[in-house]
N, C-alpha and C positions, 0 to 999 in steps of 0.2 A: 733511353729507348724509344721515348716518342720521337725523337729527332729521327731515327733510323726508320721509324714507321711512315712517318709524313712524307721523308725523302722516297721511299718505296711507292707510297700512294700517288706521289706525283709522275714517278714513271708509269704506274697502272693508269693514270688519267691519261697521260699521252699516249699509250697502248690502244686504248678503247676510244680516244679523241671525243672525250666529253667537255662539257662547258667548264669554264673556269669556275661558275658558281655551284657547280657540282662539286667539285674538289674543295671549294670552301665549305660548303655546308657539310661535306663528310668530315671535314677536321674540326668543324664545330661541334658535331655530334660526337666524335671520339672524345673531344675535351670535355664534354659535359657528361658522357657515360664514365669516363676514367676519375672524375670528380667524384663520383657518388660510387662507383663499385672498385673493388681491389682485384685486378686482373693478373693471372699467373703470365709469367713472360712467355710462354708457349701459346697462350691463347690469345696475345696482343695482335697479331696479324689477322686472326679471325675476327677481332672484333673490328680492326681497320677496313677488311674487305666487306664486312657486313654494312657498315657504315658508308661505305662507297656505292654499295647496292641499293641502300635506303636512297641517298642522294640522287642515284640514276631515277630512281622511281618518281621522284619529286621534279627533277629538273630536265630530263630527257623523254617526256611522254611521247613528243611526235616520231622517236625513234622505235617506240614501243619496247623499251628496255624493261618492262615490268615483267617479261616472258620468263618462264622457268627455264628456257633454253640457256638466257643469259646468265643464270646462276651456276651454270655448268661451266661456262666461259670463266665466270670469277673464280671458282675452286679451281680451273686449271691454270689460271695466274698464280696461284699461290704454291706452284709446283706440285699439285695435287695432295698438299698438306691436309687439306679439308675436304668435305665431300660438298655438292651442292646443297644437300639437306642441311647442313651445319652451317652454310653461308646465308640460307634462308632463314 
């Protein structure tokens, strides 16, 4: 399942045109989280997109990706599976 999640996150990174460092940080955060917490299959995408959002906050500050509007975009990219409040 991790492989499918990472493949999807690469597509998300291309869609949002984020730096490679943001993608790598996101994957690192996912790995750290999954090593400590058992996550249900249905919540795995939420973990991935939330880690991508955190990576954006740290690496994409010049584009002001920390705004709430960006969380709505991240929720939308999950095919509206999750709300913007869940992403944040």
